[in-house]
KOLKOL-573609 format. One record per atom (N, C-alpha, C): z, y, x; atom name; residue in one letter. Coordinates in Angstrom, 1 decimal. Each point is the difference from the previous one (the first is absolute). Layout:
REM residues N
@Z: Z; Y: Y; X: X; a: CA; r: a
...
//
This chain:
REM residues 101
@Z: 26.9; Y: 38.1; X: 57.3; a: N; r: m
@Z: -0.1; Y: 0.6; X: 1.5; a: CA; r: m
@Z: 1.1; Y: 1.2; X: -0.1; a: C; r: m
@Z: 0.1; Y: 0.7; X: -1.0; a: N; r: t
@Z: 1.0; Y: 1.0; X: -0.4; a: CA; r: t
@Z: 1.5; Y: -0.5; X: 0.1; a: C; r: t
@Z: 0.0; Y: -1.0; X: -0.5; a: N; r: n
@Z: 1.6; Y: -0.5; X: -0.3; a: CA; r: n
@Z: 0.3; Y: -0.8; X: 1.2; a: C; r: n
@Z: -0.9; Y: -1.0; X: 0.7; a: N; r: e
@Z: 0.4; Y: -0.4; X: 1.4; a: CA; r: e
@Z: 0.3; Y: 1.0; X: 1.2; a: C; r: e
@Z: -0.7; Y: 1.4; X: -0.1; a: N; r: w
@Z: 0.3; Y: 0.9; X: 0.7; a: CA; r: w
@Z: 1.3; Y: 1.0; X: -0.3; a: C; r: w
@Z: 0.0; Y: -0.2; X: -1.1; a: N; r: t
@Z: 1.6; Y: 0.7; X: -0.3; a: CA; r: t
@Z: 1.1; Y: -1.0; X: 0.6; a: C; r: t
@Z: -0.1; Y: -1.2; X: -0.6; a: N; r: v
@Z: 1.0; Y: -1.0; X: 0.5; a: CA; r: v
@Z: 0.2; Y: 0.0; X: 1.3; a: C; r: v
@Z: -1.0; Y: 0.2; X: 1.0; a: N; r: a
@Z: 0.1; Y: -0.1; X: 1.5; a: CA; r: a
@Z: 0.5; Y: 1.0; X: 0.4; a: C; r: a
@Z: 0.0; Y: 1.5; X: -0.5; a: N; r: i
@Z: 0.5; Y: 1.1; X: 0.1; a: CA; r: i
@Z: 1.3; Y: 0.3; X: -0.2; a: C; r: i
@Z: 0.5; Y: -0.8; X: -1.4; a: N; r: v
@Z: 1.4; Y: -0.1; X: -0.4; a: CA; r: v
@Z: 0.6; Y: -0.8; X: 1.1; a: C; r: v
@Z: -0.8; Y: -1.2; X: 0.3; a: N; r: v
@Z: 1.1; Y: -0.8; X: 1.0; a: CA; r: v
@Z: 0.1; Y: 0.5; X: 1.2; a: C; r: v
@Z: -1.2; Y: 0.6; X: 0.6; a: N; r: a
@Z: 0.4; Y: 1.0; X: 1.3; a: CA; r: a
@Z: 1.1; Y: 1.1; X: -0.2; a: C; r: a
@Z: 0.2; Y: 0.5; X: -0.9; a: N; r: l
@Z: 0.9; Y: 1.0; X: -0.4; a: CA; r: l
@Z: 0.9; Y: -0.4; X: 0.4; a: C; r: l
@Z: 0.7; Y: -1.1; X: -1.1; a: N; r: i
@Z: 0.9; Y: -0.8; X: -0.3; a: CA; r: i
@Z: 0.8; Y: -0.4; X: 1.7; a: C; r: i
@Z: -1.1; Y: -0.8; X: 0.9; a: N; r: t
@Z: 0.2; Y: -0.6; X: 1.1; a: CA; r: t
@Z: 0.4; Y: 1.3; X: 1.0; a: C; r: t
@Z: -0.8; Y: 1.2; X: 0.0; a: N; r: t
@Z: 0.3; Y: 0.9; X: 1.0; a: CA; r: t
@Z: 1.8; Y: 0.7; X: -0.9; a: C; r: t
@Z: 0.2; Y: 0.4; X: -1.0; a: N; r: a
@Z: 1.1; Y: 0.4; X: -0.3; a: CA; r: a
@Z: 1.3; Y: -0.9; X: 0.3; a: C; r: a
@Z: -0.6; Y: -1.3; X: -0.1; a: N; r: g
@Z: 0.9; Y: -1.3; X: 0.5; a: CA; r: g
@Z: 0.7; Y: 0.2; X: 1.2; a: C; r: g
@Z: -1.2; Y: 0.0; X: 1.1; a: N; r: t
@Z: 0.0; Y: 0.0; X: 1.3; a: CA; r: t
@Z: 0.7; Y: 1.5; X: 0.6; a: C; r: t
@Z: -0.2; Y: 0.9; X: -0.7; a: N; r: i
@Z: 0.7; Y: 1.6; X: 0.4; a: CA; r: i
@Z: 1.5; Y: -0.2; X: -0.4; a: C; r: i
@Z: 0.3; Y: -0.6; X: -1.7; a: N; r: i
@Z: 1.3; Y: 0.0; X: -0.1; a: CA; r: i
@Z: 1.1; Y: -0.9; X: 0.9; a: C; r: i
@Z: -1.0; Y: -1.3; X: 0.5; a: N; r: g
@Z: 0.8; Y: -0.8; X: 1.0; a: CA; r: g
@Z: 0.3; Y: 0.4; X: 1.3; a: C; r: g
@Z: -0.7; Y: 1.0; X: 0.2; a: N; r: n
@Z: -0.3; Y: 0.7; X: 1.6; a: CA; r: n
@Z: 1.5; Y: 0.7; X: 0.1; a: C; r: n
@Z: 0.0; Y: 1.0; X: -1.6; a: N; r: v
@Z: 0.7; Y: 1.1; X: 0.1; a: CA; r: v
@Z: 1.6; Y: -0.4; X: 0.2; a: C; r: v
@Z: 0.2; Y: -1.5; X: -0.6; a: N; r: y
@Z: 1.2; Y: -0.7; X: -0.2; a: CA; r: y
@Z: 0.3; Y: -0.8; X: 1.2; a: C; r: y
@Z: -1.1; Y: -0.6; X: 0.6; a: N; r: l
@Z: 0.3; Y: -0.2; X: 1.6; a: CA; r: l
@Z: 0.2; Y: 1.1; X: 0.9; a: C; r: l
@Z: -0.5; Y: 0.9; X: -0.1; a: N; r: n
@Z: 0.2; Y: 1.4; X: 1.1; a: CA; r: n
@Z: 1.6; Y: 0.5; X: -0.3; a: C; r: n
@Z: 0.3; Y: 0.0; X: -1.6; a: N; r: r
@Z: 1.4; Y: 0.1; X: 0.0; a: CA; r: r
@Z: 1.0; Y: -0.9; X: 0.6; a: C; r: r
@Z: -0.4; Y: -1.1; X: 0.0; a: N; r: g
@Z: 1.2; Y: -1.0; X: 0.4; a: CA; r: g
@Z: -0.3; Y: 0.1; X: 1.4; a: C; r: g
@Z: -0.7; Y: 0.1; X: 0.9; a: N; r: n
@Z: -0.5; Y: 0.2; X: 1.4; a: CA; r: n
@Z: 0.8; Y: 1.1; X: 0.4; a: C; r: n
@Z: 0.0; Y: 1.1; X: -0.8; a: N; r: v
@Z: 0.8; Y: 1.4; X: 0.4; a: CA; r: v
@Z: 1.4; Y: -0.3; X: -0.2; a: C; r: v
@Z: 0.3; Y: -0.6; X: -1.0; a: N; r: n
@Z: 1.4; Y: -0.2; X: -0.2; a: CA; r: n
@Z: 0.6; Y: -0.9; X: 1.0; a: C; r: n
@Z: -0.9; Y: -0.9; X: 0.4; a: N; r: k
@Z: 0.4; Y: -1.2; X: 0.9; a: CA; r: k
@Z: 0.3; Y: 0.9; X: 1.4; a: C; r: k
@Z: -0.8; Y: 1.0; X: 0.3; a: N; r: a
@Z: -0.1; Y: 0.5; X: 1.6; a: CA; r: a
@Z: 1.0; Y: 1.1; X: -0.2; a: C; r: a
@Z: 0.4; Y: 0.6; X: -1.2; a: N; r: k
@Z: 1.3; Y: 0.7; X: -0.1; a: CA; r: k
@Z: 1.1; Y: -0.4; X: 0.7; a: C; r: k
@Z: 0.3; Y: -1.5; X: -0.9; a: N; r: v
@Z: 1.0; Y: -0.9; X: 0.2; a: CA; r: v
@Z: 0.1; Y: -0.6; X: 1.7; a: C; r: v
@Z: -1.0; Y: 0.1; X: 0.5; a: N; r: e
@Z: -0.1; Y: -0.9; X: 1.0; a: CA; r: e
@Z: 0.2; Y: 1.5; X: 1.3; a: C; r: e
@Z: -0.3; Y: 0.8; X: -0.6; a: N; r: n
@Z: 0.2; Y: 1.3; X: 1.3; a: CA; r: n
@Z: 1.5; Y: 0.5; X: 0.0; a: C; r: n
@Z: 0.8; Y: -0.4; X: -1.2; a: N; r: i
@Z: 1.5; Y: 0.5; X: -0.1; a: CA; r: i
@Z: 0.5; Y: 0.0; X: 1.6; a: C; r: i
@Z: 0.1; Y: -1.5; X: 0.2; a: N; r: p
@Z: 0.6; Y: -0.2; X: 1.6; a: CA; r: p
@Z: -0.5; Y: 0.9; X: 1.1; a: C; r: p
@Z: -1.3; Y: 0.2; X: -0.2; a: N; r: d
@Z: -0.4; Y: 0.5; X: 1.2; a: CA; r: d
@Z: 0.5; Y: 1.9; X: -0.1; a: C; r: d
@Z: -0.4; Y: 0.5; X: -1.3; a: N; r: i
@Z: 0.8; Y: 1.4; X: -0.2; a: CA; r: i
@Z: 1.4; Y: 0.1; X: 0.2; a: C; r: i
@Z: 0.5; Y: -1.1; X: -0.3; a: N; r: y
@Z: 1.3; Y: 0.4; X: 0.0; a: CA; r: y
@Z: 0.5; Y: -0.2; X: 1.8; a: C; r: y
@Z: -0.7; Y: -1.0; X: 0.9; a: N; r: d
@Z: 0.0; Y: 0.3; X: 1.5; a: CA; r: d
@Z: -0.2; Y: 0.9; X: 0.7; a: C; r: d
@Z: -1.1; Y: 0.6; X: -0.6; a: N; r: q
@Z: -0.5; Y: 1.1; X: 0.4; a: CA; r: q
@Z: 0.9; Y: 1.4; X: -0.6; a: C; r: q
@Z: 0.4; Y: 0.2; X: -0.7; a: N; r: a
@Z: 1.3; Y: 0.5; X: -0.5; a: CA; r: a
@Z: 1.3; Y: 0.0; X: 0.7; a: C; r: a
@Z: 0.1; Y: -1.0; X: 0.5; a: N; r: q
@Z: 1.3; Y: -0.7; X: 0.6; a: CA; r: q
@Z: -0.3; Y: 0.7; X: 1.6; a: C; r: q
@Z: -1.1; Y: -0.3; X: 0.6; a: N; r: k
@Z: -0.2; Y: 0.3; X: 1.3; a: CA; r: k
@Z: -0.1; Y: 1.9; X: 0.0; a: C; r: k
@Z: -0.4; Y: 0.3; X: -1.4; a: N; r: m
@Z: -0.1; Y: 1.4; X: 0.5; a: CA; r: m
@Z: 1.2; Y: 1.0; X: -0.3; a: C; r: m
@Z: 1.1; Y: -1.0; X: -0.8; a: N; r: m
@Z: 1.2; Y: 0.7; X: 0.1; a: CA; r: m
@Z: 0.9; Y: -0.3; X: 1.1; a: C; r: m
@Z: -0.2; Y: -1.2; X: 1.0; a: N; r: d
@Z: 0.6; Y: -0.1; X: 1.4; a: CA; r: d
@Z: -0.7; Y: 0.8; X: 0.5; a: C; r: d
@Z: -0.9; Y: 0.3; X: 0.2; a: N; r: t
@Z: -0.8; Y: 1.0; X: 1.1; a: CA; r: t
@Z: 0.5; Y: 1.3; X: -0.5; a: C; r: t
@Z: 0.4; Y: 0.7; X: -1.2; a: N; r: n
@Z: 0.4; Y: 0.9; X: -0.2; a: CA; r: n
@Z: 1.3; Y: 0.2; X: 0.4; a: C; r: n
@Z: 0.9; Y: -1.2; X: -0.2; a: N; r: i
@Z: 1.4; Y: -0.3; X: 0.3; a: CA; r: i
@Z: 0.3; Y: 0.5; X: 1.9; a: C; r: i
@Z: -1.3; Y: -0.4; X: 0.6; a: N; r: e
@Z: -0.1; Y: -0.2; X: 1.7; a: CA; r: e
@Z: 0.1; Y: 1.6; X: 0.2; a: C; r: e
@Z: -1.0; Y: 0.5; X: -0.9; a: N; r: l
@Z: -0.5; Y: 1.3; X: 0.6; a: CA; r: l
@Z: 1.1; Y: 1.2; X: -0.2; a: C; r: l
@Z: 0.5; Y: -0.4; X: -1.4; a: N; r: n
@Z: 1.5; Y: 1.1; X: -0.2; a: CA; r: n
@Z: 0.9; Y: -0.3; X: 0.8; a: C; r: n
@Z: -0.2; Y: -1.4; X: 0.7; a: N; r: a
@Z: 1.1; Y: 0.0; X: 1.2; a: CA; r: a
@Z: -0.3; Y: 0.7; X: 1.2; a: C; r: a
@Z: -1.1; Y: 0.0; X: 0.5; a: N; r: q
@Z: -0.3; Y: 0.7; X: 0.9; a: CA; r: q
@Z: 0.0; Y: 1.3; X: 0.0; a: C; r: q
@Z: -0.3; Y: 0.4; X: -1.3; a: N; r: l
@Z: 0.2; Y: 1.7; X: -0.3; a: CA; r: l
@Z: 1.2; Y: 0.4; X: 0.3; a: C; r: l
@Z: 1.2; Y: -0.9; X: -0.8; a: N; r: n
@Z: 1.4; Y: 0.4; X: 0.1; a: CA; r: n
@Z: 0.4; Y: 0.1; X: 1.5; a: C; r: n
@Z: -0.6; Y: -1.0; X: 1.0; a: N; r: q
@Z: 0.2; Y: -0.4; X: 1.6; a: CA; r: q
@Z: -0.3; Y: 1.5; X: 0.6; a: C; r: q
@Z: -1.6; Y: 0.8; X: -0.3; a: N; r: r
@Z: -0.4; Y: 0.9; X: 0.5; a: CA; r: r
@Z: 0.6; Y: 1.0; X: -0.7; a: C; r: r
@Z: 0.7; Y: 0.0; X: -0.9; a: N; r: n
@Z: 0.7; Y: 1.3; X: -0.4; a: CA; r: n
@Z: 1.4; Y: 0.3; X: 0.7; a: C; r: n
@Z: 0.8; Y: -0.9; X: 0.4; a: N; r: a
@Z: 1.1; Y: -0.4; X: 0.4; a: CA; r: a
@Z: -0.2; Y: 0.7; X: 1.6; a: C; r: a
@Z: -1.4; Y: -0.7; X: 0.6; a: N; r: e
@Z: -0.4; Y: 0.5; X: 1.0; a: CA; r: e
@Z: -0.2; Y: 1.8; X: 0.2; a: C; r: e
@Z: -0.5; Y: 0.2; X: -0.6; a: N; r: s
@Z: -0.5; Y: 1.6; X: -0.2; a: CA; r: s
@Z: 1.5; Y: 0.5; X: -0.1; a: C; r: s
@Z: 0.9; Y: -0.3; X: -1.2; a: N; r: i
@Z: 1.3; Y: 0.7; X: 0.1; a: CA; r: i
@Z: 1.0; Y: -0.1; X: 1.4; a: C; r: i
@Z: -0.2; Y: -1.0; X: 0.1; a: N; r: e
@Z: 0.4; Y: -0.2; X: 1.6; a: CA; r: e
@Z: -0.5; Y: 1.4; X: 1.1; a: C; r: e
@Z: -1.6; Y: -0.5; X: -0.1; a: N; r: l
@Z: -0.5; Y: 1.0; X: 1.1; a: CA; r: l
@Z: 0.4; Y: 1.4; X: -0.6; a: C; r: l
@Z: 0.0; Y: 0.4; X: -1.0; a: N; r: k
@Z: 0.2; Y: 1.4; X: -0.6; a: CA; r: k
@Z: 1.6; Y: 0.3; X: 0.5; a: C; r: k
@Z: 1.1; Y: -1.0; X: 0.2; a: N; r: n
@Z: 1.1; Y: 0.4; X: 0.2; a: CA; r: n
@Z: 0.3; Y: 0.2; X: 1.6; a: C; r: n
@Z: -1.1; Y: -1.0; X: 0.7; a: N; r: t
@Z: -0.2; Y: 0.1; X: 1.7; a: CA; r: t
@Z: -0.5; Y: 1.4; X: 0.0; a: C; r: t
@Z: -0.8; Y: 0.5; X: -0.2; a: N; r: i
@Z: -0.7; Y: 1.0; X: 0.2; a: CA; r: i
@Z: 0.8; Y: 1.5; X: -0.4; a: C; r: i
@Z: 0.8; Y: -0.3; X: -1.2; a: N; r: e
@Z: 0.8; Y: 1.1; X: 0.0; a: CA; r: e
@Z: 1.4; Y: 0.3; X: 1.0; a: C; r: e
@Z: 0.2; Y: -1.4; X: 0.4; a: N; r: q
@Z: 1.2; Y: 0.1; X: 1.2; a: CA; r: q
@Z: -0.6; Y: 0.4; X: 1.0; a: C; r: q
@Z: -1.3; Y: -0.4; X: 0.6; a: N; r: l
@Z: -0.9; Y: 0.5; X: 1.3; a: CA; r: l
@Z: -0.1; Y: 1.8; X: -0.2; a: C; r: l
@Z: -0.3; Y: 0.3; X: -1.0; a: N; r: n
@Z: -0.3; Y: 1.7; X: -0.1; a: CA; r: n
@Z: 1.5; Y: 0.5; X: 0.0; a: C; r: n
@Z: 0.8; Y: -0.5; X: -0.6; a: N; r: h
@Z: 1.6; Y: 0.6; X: 0.2; a: CA; r: h
@Z: 0.4; Y: -0.4; X: 1.5; a: C; r: h
@Z: -0.2; Y: -0.9; X: 0.6; a: N; r: t
@Z: 0.0; Y: -0.1; X: 1.5; a: CA; r: t
@Z: -0.6; Y: 1.1; X: 0.8; a: C; r: t
@Z: -1.7; Y: 0.4; X: -0.3; a: N; r: v
@Z: -0.5; Y: 0.8; X: 0.5; a: CA; r: v
@Z: 0.5; Y: 1.2; X: 0.1; a: C; r: v
@Z: 0.5; Y: 0.5; X: -1.3; a: N; r: e
@Z: 0.8; Y: 1.3; X: -0.1; a: CA; r: e
@Z: 1.0; Y: 0.5; X: 0.5; a: C; r: e
@Z: 0.8; Y: -1.7; X: 0.4; a: N; r: q
@Z: 1.3; Y: 0.3; X: 0.8; a: CA; r: q
@Z: -0.3; Y: 0.4; X: 1.3; a: C; r: q
@Z: -1.3; Y: -0.7; X: 0.6; a: N; r: l
@Z: -0.5; Y: -0.1; X: 1.4; a: CA; r: l
@Z: -0.4; Y: 1.4; X: 0.1; a: C; r: l
@Z: -0.7; Y: 0.9; X: -1.1; a: N; r: q
@Z: -0.6; Y: 1.1; X: 0.3; a: CA; r: q
@Z: 1.0; Y: 1.2; X: 0.1; a: C; r: q
@Z: 1.4; Y: -0.5; X: -0.8; a: N; r: e
@Z: 1.0; Y: 1.2; X: 0.3; a: CA; r: e
@Z: 0.5; Y: -0.4; X: 1.0; a: C; r: e
@Z: -0.1; Y: -1.1; X: 0.6; a: N; r: q
@Z: 0.8; Y: -0.3; X: 1.4; a: CA; r: q
@Z: -0.7; Y: 0.8; X: 1.1; a: C; r: q
@Z: -1.3; Y: -0.5; X: -0.1; a: N; r: v
@Z: -1.3; Y: 0.9; X: 1.1; a: CA; r: v
@Z: 0.4; Y: 1.2; X: -0.4; a: C; r: v
@Z: 0.1; Y: 0.9; X: -0.8; a: N; r: t
@Z: -0.2; Y: 1.4; X: -0.2; a: CA; r: t
@Z: 1.5; Y: 0.6; X: 0.6; a: C; r: t
@Z: 1.0; Y: -0.9; X: 0.0; a: N; r: k
@Z: 1.7; Y: 0.5; X: 0.4; a: CA; r: k
@Z: -0.3; Y: 0.0; X: 1.4; a: C; r: k
@Z: -0.8; Y: -1.1; X: 0.7; a: N; r: l
@Z: 0.1; Y: -0.2; X: 1.0; a: CA; r: l
@Z: -1.1; Y: 1.4; X: 0.8; a: C; r: l
@Z: -1.0; Y: 0.0; X: -0.7; a: N; r: q
@Z: -0.7; Y: 1.1; X: 0.6; a: CA; r: q
@Z: 0.7; Y: 1.5; X: -0.2; a: C; r: q
@Z: 0.9; Y: 0.1; X: -1.0; a: N; r: t
@Z: 0.9; Y: 1.1; X: 0.0; a: CA; r: t
@Z: 0.7; Y: 0.5; X: 1.2; a: C; r: t
@Z: 0.6; Y: -1.4; X: 0.0; a: N; r: e
@Z: 0.8; Y: -0.2; X: 1.3; a: CA; r: e
@Z: -0.3; Y: 0.3; X: 1.6; a: C; r: e
@Z: -1.5; Y: -0.7; X: -0.1; a: N; r: l
@Z: -0.8; Y: 0.2; X: 1.3; a: CA; r: l
@Z: -0.3; Y: 1.4; X: 0.3; a: C; r: l
@Z: -0.6; Y: 0.6; X: -1.4; a: N; r: n
@Z: -0.2; Y: 1.7; X: 0.2; a: CA; r: n
@Z: 1.2; Y: 0.7; X: 0.5; a: C; r: n
@Z: 1.3; Y: -0.7; X: -0.4; a: N; r: k
@Z: 1.0; Y: 1.1; X: 0.2; a: CA; r: k
@Z: 0.6; Y: -0.2; X: 1.5; a: C; r: k
@Z: -0.5; Y: -1.0; X: 0.6; a: N; r: r
@Z: 0.4; Y: -0.5; X: 1.4; a: CA; r: r
@Z: -0.9; Y: 0.6; X: 0.8; a: C; r: r
@Z: -1.2; Y: 0.2; X: -0.4; a: N; r: e
@Z: -1.1; Y: 0.7; X: 0.6; a: CA; r: e
@Z: 0.4; Y: 1.5; X: 0.2; a: C; r: e
@Z: 0.2; Y: 0.7; X: -1.1; a: N; r: t
@Z: 0.2; Y: 1.2; X: 0.1; a: CA; r: t
@Z: 1.3; Y: 0.3; X: 0.7; a: C; r: t
@Z: 1.1; Y: -0.5; X: 0.3; a: N; r: t
@Z: 1.1; Y: 0.2; X: 0.8; a: CA; r: t
@Z: -0.1; Y: -0.4; X: 1.2; a: C; r: t
//
């Protein structure tokens, strides 16, 4: 009986080891296959991200240009306001002179 049990245990261990080794190799193959199959998807995702980045950069550049344009317009308006304030001051001075005479 002892020899039969020993043989049965050894056979079970060898079978288990063989199953484990087989599963490891199958899993490696599946992982490598999955990596190769996912390359097009990863490339497509990277391309979409690059396209989105280019689009967002273009929008940012447009907004920066608009901001510069608005800044220049504000500066021109501020200059116009200063000129108008000077004219108002001159007119007020002229009006005050006329009222006193």
